[in-house]
C-alpha positions in Angstrom: -35.4 -226.8 -41.6 -36.1 -226.9 -43.8 -46.1 -220.3 -45.9 -49.5 -221.4 -46.6 -49.2 -220.0 -50.1 -50.9 -220.8 -53.3 -50.1 -224.5 -54.2 -48.1 -224.8 -57.3 -48.2 -228.4 -58.4 -45.7 -228.2 -61.3 -42.9 -230.7 -61.5 -39.3 -229.7 -62.0 -39.0 -232.3 -64.7 -40.6 -231.3 -68.0 -43.3 -233.6 -69.2 -44.5 -234.8 -65.8 -47.7 -233.0 -64.6 -47.7 -233.2 -60.8 -51.5 -232.9 -60.3 -54.0 -235.0 -58.4 -55.6 -237.8 -60.4 -58.8 -239.5 -59.2 -58.5 -238.1 -55.8 -60.8 -239.2 -53.0 -61.8 -237.5 -49.7 -59.3 -237.6 -46.9 -60.5 -239.6 -43.9 -59.8 -238.3 -40.4 -59.3 -241.8 -39.1 -57.3 -243.6 -41.9 -56.1 -243.1 -45.4 -55.0 -246.2 -47.3 -53.7 -246.8 -50.8 -55.4 -248.9 -53.4 -53.7 -250.8 -56.2 -51.8 -248.4 -58.5 -52.1 -245.4 -56.1 -49.7 -243.2 -54.3 -50.0 -240.6 -51.6 -49.9 -237.0 -52.8 -48.7 -234.8 -50.0 -49.0 -231.0 -50.5 -46.8 -229.0 -48.3 -45.2 -225.6 -47.7 -41.8 -224.8 -46.4 -39.3 -222.0 -46.4 -38.5 -223.0 -50.0 -42.1 -222.5 -51.1 -44.9 -224.9 -52.1 -43.8 -228.5 -52.7 -45.4 -231.8 -53.6 -44.5 -235.3 -52.5 -45.6 -238.5 -54.3 -44.9 -241.6 -52.2 -45.8 -245.3 -51.9 -43.9 -248.6 -51.6 -42.3 -248.1 -55.0 -40.5 -244.8 -54.1 -40.8 -241.2 -53.2 -40.5 -238.0 -55.3 -40.2 -234.5 -53.6 -41.0 -231.7 -56.1 -39.7 -228.2 -55.6 -41.1 -226.3 -58.5 -39.6 -222.9 -57.7 -36.1 -224.5 -57.5 -36.6 -226.6 -60.6 -35.4 -229.4 -58.3 -36.8 -232.9 -57.7 -35.5 -235.5 -55.2 -36.2 -239.1 -56.0 -35.7 -242.1 -53.6 -36.4 -245.7 -54.2 -36.1 -249.1 -52.4 -34.2 -250.9 -51.3 -31.5 -248.3 -50.3 -33.7 -245.1 -50.5 -30.7 -243.1 -51.5 -31.5 -239.5 -52.5 -31.3 -238.8 -56.3 -31.1 -235.0 -56.8 -32.5 -234.1 -60.2 -32.2 -230.5 -61.5 -34.3 -229.0 -64.3 -31.7 -226.3 -64.6 -28.6 -228.4 -65.3 -30.5 -231.4 -66.7 -28.3 -233.5 -64.4 -28.7 -235.8 -61.4 -26.5 -237.0 -58.5 -27.2 -239.9 -56.1 -26.4 -239.3 -52.4 -26.5 -242.2 -49.9 -29.2 -241.8 -47.3 -26.6 -242.2 -44.6 -24.5 -239.3 -46.0 -27.6 -237.1 -46.2 -28.5 -237.8 -42.6 -24.9 -236.9 -41.5 -24.9 -233.8 -43.6 -28.0 -232.6 -41.9 -26.3 -233.1 -38.5 -28.1 -236.3 -37.7 -26.6 -239.6 -36.6 -26.0 -242.0 -39.5 -28.3 -244.5 -37.8 -31.5 -243.3 -36.2 -31.9 -244.1 -32.5 -34.9 -244.5 -30.3 -37.3 -241.5 -30.5 -37.5 -239.3 -27.4 -40.5 -239.4 -25.0 -41.7 -235.8 -25.7 -45.0 -234.7 -24.1 -47.9 -235.1 -26.5 -51.4 -233.8 -26.9 -54.1 -235.2 -29.2 -55.3 -232.8 -31.9 -56.1 -232.5 -35.6 -54.0 -231.1 -38.5 -54.8 -230.8 -42.2 -58.0 -232.6 -41.5 -56.3 -235.6 -40.0 -56.1 -237.0 -36.5 -52.7 -235.9 -35.1 -50.5 -235.5 -32.1 -48.8 -232.3 -31.0 -45.4 -233.0 -29.6 -43.6 -230.5 -27.4 -39.9 -230.9 -27.7 -37.6 -229.1 -25.2 -35.9 -226.0 -26.6 -32.2 -225.6 -25.6 -30.7 -222.3 -24.6 -28.5 -222.5 -27.8 -31.5 -222.9 -30.0 -33.2 -219.9 -28.3 -30.1 -217.7 -28.6 -29.6 -218.5 -32.3 -33.3 -218.4 -33.3 -34.2 -217.5 -36.9 -31.0 -216.1 -38.4 -32.4 -217.2 -41.8 -35.7 -215.4 -41.4 -33.9 -212.3 -40.0 -31.7 -212.1 -43.0 -34.4 -212.6 -45.6 -37.4 -210.8 -44.2 -35.7 -208.1 -42.1 -37.3 -209.4 -38.9 -35.3 -209.0 -35.6 -34.2 -212.3 -34.0 -36.5 -213.5 -31.3 -36.2 -216.2 -28.7 -38.1 -219.3 -29.4 -40.5 -219.7 -26.5 -41.7 -223.2 -27.5 -41.9 -225.5 -30.5 -44.8 -227.7 -31.6 -44.2 -230.8 -33.8 -47.4 -232.3 -35.4 -47.4 -235.9 -36.4 -50.1 -238.4 -37.6 -50.5 -242.1 -37.7 -53.4 -242.0 -40.2 -51.0 -242.8 -43.1 -48.2 -245.3 -43.2 -45.1 -244.6 -45.2 -42.2 -246.9 -46.1 -39.4 -246.7 -43.5 -37.0 -245.3 -46.1 -39.3 -242.4 -46.8 -39.9 -241.6 -43.1 -36.1 -241.6 -42.6 -35.6 -239.1 -45.3 -38.4 -236.8 -44.0 -37.1 -237.0 -40.5 -33.5 -236.1 -41.6 -34.8 -233.3 -43.8 -36.4 -231.7 -40.8 -33.7 -232.7 -38.3 -36.2 -234.8 -36.3 -35.8 -238.0 -34.4 -37.1 -241.1 -36.2 -40.8 -241.4 -35.4 -43.1 -244.1 -36.8 -45.8 -241.4 -37.4 -45.6 -239.0 -40.4 -44.3 -235.5 -39.5 -47.0 -233.0 -40.5 -45.7 -229.6 -39.4 -43.5 -227.6 -37.1 -44.7 -224.4 -35.4 -42.2 -222.1 -33.7 -43.7 -219.7 -31.1 -41.4 -216.7 -30.5 -41.1 -214.7 -27.4 -43.2 -211.9 -28.9 -46.0 -214.2 -29.8 -45.2 -214.6 -33.5 -45.9 -218.0 -34.9 -43.6 -219.3 -37.7 -44.1 -222.4 -39.7 -40.8 -223.6 -41.2 -42.7 -226.4 -42.8 -46.3 -227.6 -42.8 -48.7 -230.0 -44.5 -51.6 -228.6 -46.5 -53.3 -231.9 -47.5 -52.7 -235.6 -48.1 -54.6 -237.5 -50.7 -54.6 -240.9 -52.4 -54.2 -240.5 -56.1 -53.4 -242.6 -59.2 -49.6 -243.1 -59.4 -48.4 -241.0 -62.4 -46.4 -243.1 -64.9 -42.7 -242.8 -64.4 -43.0 -240.6 -61.3 -40.1 -242.4 -59.6 -37.8 -242.6 -62.6 -34.9 -240.4 -63.6 -35.6 -238.7 -67.0 -33.6 -240.4 -69.7 -32.2 -237.1 -71.0 -30.6 -236.3 -67.7 -26.9 -236.9 -67.3 -25.0 -238.2 -64.2 -23.0 -235.4 -62.4 -19.8 -235.7 -60.4 -21.3 -234.0 -57.3 -24.5 -232.7 -55.8 -23.3 -229.1 -56.4 -22.9 -229.8 -60.1 -26.3 -231.4 -60.3 -28.2 -228.6 -58.7 -26.3 -225.9 -60.5 -24.0 -224.0 -58.1 -25.3 -225.7 -54.9 -28.6 -226.1 -53.2 -28.1 -223.6 -50.4 -27.0 -220.8 -52.6 -29.8 -221.4 -55.0 -32.3 -221.3 -52.2 -31.0 -218.0 -50.8 -31.0 -216.4 -54.2 -34.5 -217.7 -55.0 -35.9 -216.4 -51.7 -34.4 -213.0 -52.2 -35.7 -212.7 -55.7 -39.2 -214.2 -55.3 -39.7 -213.5 -51.6 -41.0 -217.0 -51.0 -42.3 -217.8 -47.6 -43.5 -214.2 -46.9 -45.9 -215.3 -44.2 -43.2 -216.8 -42.0 -42.7 -213.6 -40.2 -46.4 -212.6 -40.1 -47.9 -211.4 -36.8 -50.5 -214.1 -36.9 -51.2 -216.2 -33.8 -51.1 -220.0 -33.9 -53.5 -221.7 -36.4 -53.6 -224.9 -38.2 
């Protein structure tokens, strides 16, 4: 849904430094957590660089450009939207988030898409080849066309990269699948590549690296100075979608989405 740019590991919440602590080398075959550790996932998306801390205690998605963090914790894994702009937060049930993303409230069985073994971000991975409907082809890239001035192109094929090297809590995988409008896979979604009819390769979202780090104190907690808001729009200060569009126009984030580069990982 929804730019291999410079990684900005700055949290939206003042006082929390979102940077690796005691990192160790990523293994191509497995990556496990020790006591007091969390995964630090560094990614890029149409919203710019983002960081994800996750373990059995919770998940925090950090969007530094938007001054927006998303916190989720067991047992319900509801999404808590925390805005550095409004100093407010709002809790959205995971079920509602899935439905708002156009997904079924309860995930069904994953489809049997063709798969090829490969590597991505230094990890063993699978490249899944989902079918592209005529509707998806005809409505390809209205977002990128509006922001970057590129002409709409037909999507020739899509590539979804996943890995079983790391294991996340089910609640975290459900959130990530819904965020990217993907079926519920057991494997972690690494990236999406869209290959257009003219050969252009776009990466709506991709993973730069995954590391095991020391869990920062309070990373899954709502800052005490934040106030509860009546709606998500109030919490994120005029609405997430409008903030994203304004931010992209002003900062030109995601400028390599429309580049004429061929497929690369």
